[in-house]
N, C-alpha and C positions, 0 to 999 in steps of 0.2 A: 380578528387576527391575533395570533399568539404573540407574546412578548419575545423579542429577540434576545438570544443569550448574550450576556455582557462581554464575553471574549470576542464576539463578532462585531462589537461596536468600535473597538480601537483602530487607529490607523497604524498598521504594522507591516513588517516584511519578514520573509522567511526563506528557507531553503528546502528543496525536495531531494531527499537522498534515502534510499533503502538501507537498513542496517547491513545487509549482505555486501553492500558496496563500500563499507568503511575500510580503511587501510589496515594492513597487517601490523598490529602493535600488540606486544605481550601475548603471543600464543594464538592470535586470530588467524589460524592457518586456513587457507582455501577461500573462506568468506569472512566478512566482518562479523562481529558478535556484540554482545551486550556489556562487555567488560570495559577495560581501560580505553580501548579505541573509541567506544561510544561516548564515554564521559569526557574524553579529551575533545571530541568533536563538539559537544555541547558548549564547552568552554570557548572554542573557536567561533561557534555561532554567536555567542554572547559578545565576544570581542569584535565581531563584525557588525554589531549594532542590530542584530536580527532577534526577533522574539518568537519565531515559529520554526519548528522542525517537522516537516511532513514526511511520512514514510508510506510504503505500499502495505498491503495486508501482510500480517506476520504469522499467519497460520502455517501448519505443516504442509510442505509442498509435496506433490506427487511427481509422476513422470513429466519431464519437461521443466521442472523447477519453477513453474509459474505461481506466483503468489495469489493469482486470481483463480486458481483451481485447487484451493487448499483442501486438505483431507479432514479438516475440522473448522467450524466457525468459532470455536472457543479456545482450543489448544494453541500453543505457540510452537513454531518450528524448533525442533530439538537442537539442530546444529547452530542455533544462535547462542547456546550456552557458552559462557566464557570459562575457559579452562583456567585462566589466571585467577579469576574470582573463586573458582572451586578450590584452588590451592590456598588462596588467602583465607578461606573459611575452614581449612583443615581437612578437606575431603581428599586432597591429593598432595604429594610432596612438591616442593618448589621446582624440582627438576622436571616435573611433568610439562611445564610451560615451554621448555626448550624444544626447538625444532631444528631440522637439518638445514645446511647451507643451501641445498637444492630447493627446499620449500621457501626459504627466505627470498631466493631469486625469483621463483615463480610467483610469489605473492606481491611482487613489485612491478609486474608487467602490465598492470591495468586490466586484468581479467580475473574474475572469480573462478574458483575451481571446486565445484560441489563434490566431485569424486574424491579429491584430495582431502577436503574437509572431513568427509565421512570416514575415510581411511585413517586419518590421524586422530580424530576425536573419539571414535567408538571405543577403542580399548581404554582410553582415559575415563570415559563416562562409566564404563563397566567397573573400573577400579573404584571410582568415586561412589558408585552405588553400593559396592560391597562395604566400604567404610560407613556409609549411611546406615546400613542394616545392623551393624555391630556398635554403632556410636551411642553413647549415653548423652543425656543433656537435651537442650531445646532443639538442637539441629539434627537429632537422630530420628529414626523411624517411629519411636514412641514419644518423641519430644512434643512439647506444646505447640511449637511453631508449625510442625507438620500436621498435627491433629487439627489445628485451627484452619489450616489451608484446605484440608479435606472437607471440613464442614462448610467452609465458605464457597467452595466450588463443587459441592455435591451434585448440583444439577446436571453437570456434564462430564465430571472427571472420570468416574468409573466406566462410563460408556466409551469414552475415548481410550482409556487404558485397555479395556477388553478388545477394542477394535485394533489398536496398535499391536498388541500381543498376538492377535489372530493373524494380522498381516505378516508378522515375523515368522509365524509357523509355516507359511508358504514359501519362505526363502531358505535356500540351501546354505548360503554363506551368511549365517546369522548366529551371533553369540547366544548362549543359552539364556542369559538374563534378559535378552530382548523378547523372549517368549513369556516373560513374567510381567503381568499387569502392574505389579508394584514398582518395577523399574521405570515404566512410563509415568507413573504417578510421581516418582522421585524427580524425574526430569522436569515435569511441569511445576513441581514445588520449587526447584532451583530457578527455573525461568521466571517464575512469579517473583521470587526474591530479587533476582538480578534486574528484572524490569522495574520493580519498585525502587530499587537503588538508583537506576538511571533516571527515572522520572523525578525523583527528589533532587538529584544532582542538577537536572535541567531547571527545575522550578526555582531552586535557590539562586539561579543565575538569570532568572527572568525569561526563560525559554519554555514555551508551551508546546507539547507534542500533539501532532495531528495524525490520527489513524485513518484507516480506509476500510469501509465495510462493503464487500462485494454483495450485490443483491442476491446472487444465486449460490447454490451449493453444488459441489462436484457430485456426479452420479455415484462415484465409488467412495464417497466420504463417510465418516463416522456419523454425520448428521442424518444422512439418508438411511444408513444401516440401522441406527438406533431408534429413529422416529419415522419409519416408512409411511405411517398414517398421515403425515403432514405433506406428502408429495404425491404427485399424480403418476402412479406406477401401475403396471399390470400385475397379474398374480405371480409372475416369475420375478417381480421386483425390478422390472425394466421400465424406464420412462416411456409413457405413452406419447408425450409431446416434448419436443426439445427446444431449448432456447437458441436465439440467434437474431440476425437482422437480414432482411431481404436485400438484393442488389438494387441500386437506384434505377429509376426508369431512364435516366440519362446520366451515364458515367461522366464524372468530372475529372479531367486530367490533373488540374491543379490540386484538387482535394486528395488525389492519389499520392501526390508528393508529400502531403502532410500525414496521412494515415496509412499509406501503403497501397499499392495498386491492387493487390489481391483482395484486401478487405473492402475497398471501395467499389471495385468493378464487379466482383462476384458475390458480394454479401458475405456473411459469416455464419457458420454453424458452430455455436459454442458447445452445444451438447449437454447442457445441464437439464435436470428435470424441472418442470414447473411446480409451483406450490399448489397444494390443495387448500385454497383460501378458506373454504367453508370449515375445514378442520381447525385452522388457525383461529378463526372467529369463535368457534365453539369452545376452545380452551382459553378464551379471553386474551389472545395474542401473547400467551405466556412465553412461548419459545423465542419470539422476537424481543420481548422485554428482557429476558435473560441474556440474549445475545448482545443487546445494546448495553445493558448494565456491565457485562464483562468487558466490553470494549472501553467503556468510560472509567473502569477501574485502572486502565492502562494509559488512556489518552485524555487530553483536555478537550479536544475537538475531534470530529471525524468527517471524512469525506464519504458521501454516499454514492457509490459507483452506479452508473446507469439509472439515475433518478427517475427517468421517464417511466421506468418499470412500476413506479407507484401510481401511475396513471393508466398505462396499458403496456402489454408485453406481446411480443411476436411469438406465436406458437407454430412449430414446424412438426408435422407428423413424423414419427420415428422412422418410418420406411420411405419417406419422401426422397426422390432423386433430384428434385429441383427446389431450391430455397424459396422460389415464388409460390410454392404450394402451401405455404403457411398463411396465417391470418392474425390480425391484431385482436387482442381481447382486453377488455377493461379489467382493472384490478382495484381492490378496495383500499387503496393507499391512504385515503383520508381517514378511514376508520383506524387503520394501523398507526398512523402518525398521531392521531388523537389519543390512542391508548398509551403511546410512549410519552406524550406530553403529560398525561395524567399521572404517570409514574415518576418521571425524572424532572418535570418542569420544562422551562425553555430548552428547545432542542439545540445542542451545540453542533449543528450539521452544516456541511458545505455540499450543495447538490451538484453532482457532475451532470450538467444539463447542456453540454456543448452539442449543437446541432439539433436540440430537442426543445427549443424555446417556443413551442406553440402555446397559445393562450391558456388552455386547461392546465398544462404543466406549470406555467408561470403562476397561476392562481393558487394551485396546490402548494407550491414552494413558499409563496408569500403568506398564505393562510397560516402556516406554522412557523413563521419567522426564520425560515431557512434562507441562506444566501446562495446565489449561483456562482458560475465560473465564466471567465472570458479567456480566450486564447489568442495571443497576438499573431501566431503563425497563420491564423485563419482570417486575418484582418485586411489583407492587401490584394484581394482578388478582384476588387472593383464591382462587387455585386451588393444588393441591399443587405443580404444576410452577413456578408463580410464587413460591411460598414458598421454593423452593430458591435463588432469586436474592436473597432478603433478606439484608442484611449479616450478621446473627447466625448465618446458616447457611453462610457462606462458609468453605471450607477454607483453610488456609494456602497450599496449593499451587495458586493461581489468580491471574488478573489480573482486576480488577474495573473496569468502565467504566460511567459514567452512561449512555452511548450510544455508538454507533459511526458510521462513514461511511454506512451504509445506513439509519440512523435519523434522525428529526427531531432538532433541538437540544432540550435539556431544556425551554427556554422554550416552543418550539413544541409539544412533547409535552404539557406541562402544560396548555396552552390547548386541546388537542384531546381529552383523555381525558374519560370520563364523570365525573359528580359523585361517584359512589360510589368510583371509583378515586382521584380527587383527595383524597377524605376519608381513604382508607387511607394515602395518601402523607403527608398533613399530620399525621395521628395518629402515624405512625411517625417522621417526620423533625422534628416540632415545629412550632409555630405560625409561625415565621419562614419556613417553606417556602411559605406562601401569597403572601408578598410577594417572595421571592427563591428560586424553585424551583431554579434552577441552583446557587446557593450551597449550598442544603440538600443537593442531590445530590452535589456535590463533597465536602461534609463527610462524608456517608455513605460515599462511596468511600474517602476518606482514613482514616477511623476503622475501616473494615472489617478483619477478621482477614486478608484476602487479602494475600499477600506484596507484590503490586504493584497500584497504582492508576494508571490512565491516563485522562486527561480530554481531550476534544476542545477545541481552542483556541476554537471557537465558544462552548462552554459556559463556559470561563474568562472570556470576554468578555460573557457573558449575552445572547447574540444570539438572535433569533427564527427562525421557520421559513424566512425568506428566506436564511439562511446554511446551510441543509441541503446536504450534499455530494452525496447521491445519493437518487433515488427509485426503488427496485427496481420493474421492470415498466414504467417510463416512460422511453423512450429519449432524451427531449429535456430540455435545461436542467440537465444534471448536470455535476459535476466542475468547477465554475467559481466557487465561492466563493473570495474572496481577502481577506487582511488589508489594512487601511489602514496607512499609514506610522507613525502615532502610536498604534497599538493596544498595543504592548508597552511599557507604562509601568513605571517603577520602582515606582510605588505598587502596581500590580497584582502585580508580582514579590514585593514585600515582604509583601503579604497572603497570597499563596500559600505563601511560605516560612514564615510564622508558623503556618499550618495544618499544613504538612508537619512542622514541628518538634514541634508539640503532639501530633501523631498518630504520632510517632516514625518518620517516613519520611525524615528528613535523615540521610544516612550521615556 
């Protein structure tokens, strides 16, 4: 068995919040960004006695704005650029940070606005790029910082820039500079600088960042376009087999409350191409190694989405009309993880293994010193599999969540479950759970034997179903919850720190 990464050994607590959900502070119009709003949040996290900040994947989003269908496994979403930080670095005048009163009101309504973000940021990014192209010194196009960045990210940067510029060529309402690969390289350079500043700011306050690695690549991504030989495609470049999961043999009404009725009862067609594993093996797993290295340049730890895929994956023929027409196929996950261990040492990974804890997956996870997950929303159904999620059954080597981005908030979950499940929850958590279910869930997570407890920001704020981040199986209305400016109060931080201290999660 491989050694466990040291950051997985501490007893800690943290928060789950995607950067796009950060509040509108200093020019973060439409969505949150990597500037002052993110740095202020890390200060609040530290004040709350928390040591982990977990985010969703940060790659460039496509249609639907899903971070799990990113257009690159390496690049960062351009709209996360902080206009305030661009002005501070001299790429823009200070006045560029100012926004309209209408934007200020819209940005404090609890919903992200991707369209507004793009409309407001694009002309400012174009102006910053023009400054970059004529600027002398280390932060200009010929400066040492930019040249070093190009060398360091040579494995993926130019392929992404060609792809992004090519995508812009197909858009009518597109600025001329967006058709220039150098513009997209500039954005990634700025994002790299801003992310590095955020990570240093967090580290100085004892906060470690947890990233998220989706196991698959979108069919229209730069990854598939630039490296088609690594994917199972036909001669026209279309996937021959698609990713997804079959419907259960016996639909479970209670599980539908947690994951969404469509996802549970009908299965899911995700639509990604499958990997050509023989090609990855032939190149010595280099693409995967580069992908993980890039992730760990930005994060201290990483969640591996759909970890069961390192044991087997469900393959659905492209033209199938029924998800049951697919089949499970073994994957060489042990070889891949061994290669990663050889390159980076102990793996700083958290396996998303909810519902997939069959013995072969458990052995694979444990073999490489990876820890798993537990979800408290799955714990009160009165079945053997649900009992494993109850806190007294948690192993030390796991991360416990009241719920995640694919689940309802705890308040929304509590209001939707059957009376019998609600009674089990109250009997276990105590009578106060009836009036404050989110508070009870947070307390159960923090007092669990699990080494790490992570709570969604929505649950710390006791928000209802309207704050849910994603409804699996429903393509609309997702990924758009956003904090308000006054949500991160010192009173809330103090109450969280008190609980963290009493449960011995303050390092």
